[in-house]
C-alpha positions as CSV (number, residue, x, y, z in Angstrom):
1,M,16.0,-45.1,58.5
2,Q,19.7,-44.9,58.0
3,E,20.7,-41.9,55.9
4,L,22.7,-42.7,52.8
5,P,26.0,-41.0,52.1
6,V,25.9,-38.2,49.6
7,I,28.1,-38.9,46.6
8,A,29.2,-35.9,44.7
9,A,28.7,-36.0,40.9
10,E,31.7,-35.8,38.8
11,P,31.9,-32.5,36.8
12,A,30.7,-32.8,33.3
13,T,33.5,-32.9,30.7
14,T,33.5,-32.6,27.0
15,R,37.1,-34.0,26.5
16,V,37.4,-36.6,23.9
17,K,39.0,-39.8,24.9
18,K,42.4,-40.4,23.3
19,P,42.3,-43.5,21.1
20,D,44.8,-46.4,21.1
21,W,46.4,-45.4,17.8
22,L,47.9,-42.2,19.5
23,R,50.2,-44.2,21.8
24,V,53.7,-42.7,21.7
25,K,57.2,-44.0,22.7
26,L,58.7,-42.8,25.8
27,P,62.1,-40.9,25.5
28,I,64.7,-43.5,26.4
29,G,68.1,-44.9,25.2
30,E,71.6,-43.7,24.7
31,N,71.0,-41.6,21.7
32,Y,68.3,-39.8,23.5
33,K,70.5,-39.1,26.4
34,Q,73.3,-37.8,24.0
35,V,70.9,-35.4,22.3
36,R,69.6,-34.3,25.7
37,S,73.2,-33.6,26.9
38,L,74.1,-31.7,23.7
39,V,71.0,-29.5,23.8
40,D,71.6,-28.6,27.4
41,T,75.4,-28.1,27.0
42,H,74.9,-25.6,24.1
43,K,72.0,-23.9,25.7
44,L,69.7,-24.6,22.8
45,H,66.0,-24.7,22.4
46,T,64.1,-27.3,20.5
47,I,60.5,-27.3,19.4
48,C,60.5,-31.0,20.5
49,E,60.4,-29.8,24.1
50,S,58.8,-26.4,23.8
51,G,56.0,-27.6,21.7
52,N,55.4,-30.9,23.7
53,C,56.0,-33.0,20.4
54,P,54.6,-36.5,20.8
55,N,57.5,-37.9,18.6
56,M,60.3,-36.6,20.8
57,G,61.2,-40.0,22.1
58,E,61.4,-41.6,18.6
59,C,63.3,-38.6,17.0
60,W,65.7,-37.9,19.9
61,G,66.3,-41.7,20.1
62,A,67.3,-41.7,16.4
63,G,69.8,-38.8,17.1
64,T,67.8,-36.0,15.5
65,A,66.1,-32.9,16.8
66,T,64.4,-29.8,15.5
67,F,66.2,-26.7,16.7
68,M,64.3,-23.6,17.6
69,I,66.1,-20.3,17.3
70,L,65.5,-16.7,18.5
71,G,64.7,-17.8,22.0
72,N,61.7,-19.8,23.5
73,I,59.3,-17.0,24.0
74,C,57.0,-16.1,21.2
75,T,55.3,-12.8,20.5
76,R,52.1,-14.5,19.3
77,S,49.5,-16.5,21.3
78,C,48.2,-19.2,19.0
79,G,45.4,-21.3,20.6
80,F,47.1,-24.6,19.8
81,C,50.8,-24.0,20.7
82,A,52.6,-24.9,23.8
83,V,55.4,-22.4,23.2
84,A,55.4,-19.7,25.9
85,T,54.0,-16.3,24.8
86,G,55.4,-13.0,26.2
87,R,58.2,-10.5,25.8
88,P,61.2,-12.3,24.3
89,E,64.8,-11.7,25.5
90,A,67.3,-9.8,23.4
91,V,68.6,-11.4,20.2
92,D,71.5,-13.8,20.9
93,F,74.0,-13.3,17.9
94,D,76.1,-16.2,19.2
95,E,73.1,-18.6,18.7
96,P,73.8,-19.5,15.0
97,Q,77.3,-20.8,15.8
98,R,76.0,-22.9,18.7
99,V,73.4,-24.5,16.6
100,A,76.0,-25.2,13.8
101,E,78.3,-26.8,16.4
102,A,75.5,-29.0,17.9
103,I,74.6,-30.2,14.4
104,Y,78.2,-31.0,13.8
105,L,78.6,-32.9,17.1
106,M,75.4,-34.8,16.5
107,K,76.5,-35.7,12.9
108,V,73.2,-34.6,11.6
109,K,72.6,-35.3,7.9
110,H,69.4,-33.4,7.7
111,A,68.8,-30.5,10.0
112,V,65.3,-28.9,10.7
113,I,65.4,-25.4,12.1
114,T,62.4,-23.4,13.3
115,S,61.8,-20.3,15.4
116,V,59.3,-18.4,17.5
117,D,57.7,-15.3,16.0
118,R,59.6,-12.1,16.7
119,D,57.1,-9.5,15.6
120,E,58.8,-6.9,17.9
121,L,61.9,-6.9,15.6
122,K,62.0,-4.9,12.5
123,D,63.7,-7.8,10.6
124,G,61.4,-10.3,12.2
125,G,64.4,-12.3,13.2
126,S,65.4,-12.9,9.6
127,I,69.0,-11.8,10.0
128,I,69.5,-14.4,12.7
129,W,67.8,-16.9,10.4
130,A,70.2,-16.1,7.6
131,N,73.2,-16.2,9.9
132,T,72.1,-19.6,11.3
133,I,71.8,-21.2,7.8
134,N,75.1,-19.8,6.7
135,A,76.8,-21.0,10.0
136,V,75.4,-24.6,9.7
137,R,76.4,-24.7,6.0
138,A,79.9,-23.5,6.8
139,L,80.6,-26.1,9.5
140,N,78.4,-28.9,8.0
141,P,78.7,-28.7,4.2
142,E,77.2,-32.1,3.6
143,T,74.1,-31.4,5.9
144,T,70.9,-30.5,4.1
145,M,68.5,-28.1,5.8
146,E,64.8,-27.5,6.3
147,T,63.7,-24.2,7.7
148,L,60.3,-23.8,9.2
149,I,59.8,-20.0,9.2
150,P,57.2,-17.6,10.4
151,D,55.3,-15.2,8.0
152,F,57.4,-12.2,8.9
153,R,54.0,-10.2,9.1
154,G,54.2,-10.0,5.3
155,Q,57.4,-7.9,5.4
156,W,58.7,-9.5,2.2
157,E,62.2,-8.1,2.4
158,N,62.5,-10.3,5.5
159,L,61.3,-13.4,3.6
160,Q,63.8,-12.6,0.8
161,R,66.7,-13.1,3.3
162,I,65.6,-16.7,3.6
163,I,65.3,-17.1,-0.1
164,D,68.8,-15.6,-0.6
165,V,70.6,-18.3,1.6
166,A,68.6,-21.1,-0.1
167,P,67.9,-23.9,2.3
168,E,67.0,-27.1,0.7
169,I,63.3,-26.9,1.9
170,V,61.5,-23.9,3.3
171,S,58.3,-24.6,5.3
172,H,55.6,-22.4,6.5
173,N,52.6,-23.9,8.2
174,L,49.0,-23.1,7.3
175,E,48.1,-24.9,10.5
176,T,44.3,-25.0,9.9
177,V,41.5,-24.3,7.4
178,E,40.5,-20.9,6.4
179,R,37.3,-20.8,8.6
180,L,39.2,-21.6,11.8
181,T,42.3,-19.4,11.2
182,K,41.2,-16.5,13.3
183,Q,40.4,-18.8,16.3
184,V,43.5,-21.0,15.9
185,R,46.1,-18.5,14.7
186,I,45.0,-15.2,16.3
187,Q,47.6,-13.0,14.8
188,A,48.0,-14.8,11.5
189,K,46.2,-14.6,8.2
190,Y,45.3,-17.5,6.0
191,H,45.9,-15.8,2.7
192,R,49.1,-14.2,3.9
193,S,50.4,-17.7,4.7
194,L,49.5,-18.8,1.2
195,E,51.4,-15.8,-0.2
196,V,54.4,-16.9,1.8
197,I,54.3,-20.3,0.0
198,R,53.8,-18.6,-3.4
199,R,56.7,-16.1,-2.9
200,L,59.0,-18.9,-1.8
201,K,58.1,-21.0,-4.8
202,E,58.7,-18.0,-7.1
203,G,62.1,-17.6,-5.5
204,G,63.0,-21.2,-6.5
205,M,62.5,-22.9,-3.1
206,R,61.1,-26.3,-2.5
207,T,58.1,-25.5,-0.4
208,K,56.3,-27.3,2.5
209,S,53.4,-26.6,4.8
210,G,51.4,-28.4,7.6
211,I,47.8,-28.7,8.7
212,M,46.4,-30.0,12.0
213,L,43.2,-32.0,12.0
214,G,40.8,-32.4,14.9
215,L,40.1,-28.7,15.6
216,G,36.5,-28.8,14.2
217,E,37.2,-28.6,10.5
218,T,35.3,-30.7,7.9
219,K,37.0,-33.0,5.5
220,E,35.9,-30.8,2.6
221,E,37.7,-27.8,4.3
222,V,40.9,-29.8,4.6
223,V,40.8,-30.8,1.0
224,Q,40.2,-27.1,0.1
225,A,43.2,-26.0,2.2
226,M,45.4,-28.7,0.5
227,Q,44.2,-27.4,-2.9
228,D,45.0,-23.8,-1.9
229,L,48.5,-24.8,-1.0
230,Y,49.0,-26.7,-4.2
231,D,47.6,-23.7,-6.2
232,N,50.2,-21.5,-4.6
233,G,53.1,-23.7,-5.3
234,C,53.5,-26.0,-2.2
235,D,55.4,-29.2,-2.9
236,V,55.1,-31.0,0.5
237,V,52.1,-31.1,2.9
238,T,52.0,-32.7,6.3
239,L,48.7,-33.7,8.0
240,G,48.6,-34.7,11.6
241,Q,46.3,-34.9,14.7
242,Y,46.0,-31.9,16.9
243,L,46.6,-32.7,20.6
244,Q,45.7,-30.2,23.2
245,P,49.0,-29.4,25.0
246,T,47.4,-28.0,28.2
247,P,43.9,-27.3,29.5
248,K,44.3,-23.6,28.6
249,H,44.6,-24.4,24.9
250,L,41.9,-25.3,22.3
251,P,40.3,-28.5,22.9
252,V,40.3,-31.5,20.6
253,A,37.1,-31.6,18.7
254,R,37.7,-35.2,17.4
255,F,40.4,-37.7,16.8
256,V,40.8,-38.5,13.2
257,H,41.1,-42.1,12.3
258,P,44.2,-43.3,10.5
259,D,42.1,-44.5,7.5
260,E,41.0,-40.9,7.0
261,F,44.5,-39.7,7.0
262,A,45.4,-42.3,4.4
263,E,42.5,-41.1,2.2
264,L,43.6,-37.5,2.5
265,R,47.1,-38.6,1.5
266,E,45.8,-40.1,-1.7
267,I,43.6,-37.1,-2.3
268,G,46.8,-34.9,-2.1
269,Y,48.7,-37.0,-4.5
270,N,45.8,-37.1,-6.9
271,M,45.6,-33.3,-6.9
272,G,49.3,-33.1,-7.8
273,L,51.2,-32.5,-4.5
274,D,54.7,-33.8,-4.6
275,Y,54.9,-35.4,-1.1
276,V,52.1,-35.9,1.5
277,E,53.0,-37.0,5.0
278,S,49.7,-38.0,6.7
279,G,48.9,-39.7,9.9
280,P,47.8,-39.1,13.5
281,L,51.3,-38.5,14.9
282,V,52.8,-36.6,11.9
283,R,54.3,-33.2,12.8
284,S,56.0,-30.7,10.6
285,S,59.5,-32.2,11.1
286,Y,58.4,-35.8,11.1
287,H,60.4,-37.8,8.6
288,A,61.6,-34.4,7.3
289,E,64.7,-36.0,5.8
290,K,62.5,-37.8,3.2
291,H,60.8,-34.7,2.0
292,I,63.7,-33.5,-0.1
293,V,62.8,-35.9,-2.9
294,S,59.5,-36.7,-4.4
295,G,57.0,-39.0,-2.6
296,R,54.6,-39.8,-5.3
297,N,55.4,-43.5,-5.3
298,K,55.5,-43.8,-1.5
299,G,52.9,-45.6,0.4
């Protein structure tokens, strides 16, 4: 009797198949090439690249980018984030001017600026933050700004530096629900992030935060997180699908259907939030230029 060949079984996997509604545009076109050239020429970092953002093709193709200051190595090791973790290089005090010049050359009307966490610095990087905002404003007086900031480890004098230079929107992401915070944001604290939002609002800022879905949270927990943000003075909330950047990062527990994102948007408006950006491909800076004004009447 002829011996049958042995066929090795495929290893079991728990990865969830990506649905059709998560298709993204490839980065192409002249505008994309121009942004690519400016970023390289000015030796700038963008969260678009470092964070593997799915909207990079769309945003760069439209001539916009989210600049990441204070280097591209973070002192924290969040389970969802593709930015490298390690020992950062020395602070570059020329960086604020380079960012301002790139924004000028790109003719950006609304600039989004974020940063890595620099927990090893006494000021948490807040001096470079303030210098960057001032440099952008000096060279681009008509450009509005959103700053997506860290929690500065609860060192509130560092947060005050951001409030003192008063960008049009100040954002700090909650990222996930309270139950999952320790797993998703290892060195962060849920209620400290809420306090960041509260202190920003008390300082007169328009405030914003973001939550990722698909990490194992329940709908009720998401609604509670939105309520917590609202109760602490948050004006704008973004809700988007978590996508696993590498096999070393937290897996996707489920892909949330666009209808559920639409439902959560309506829940957010009903509880009183001023603008809710909600959809599978939404990220913190997605359509950020729209978040300066109220979105209560937007679909």
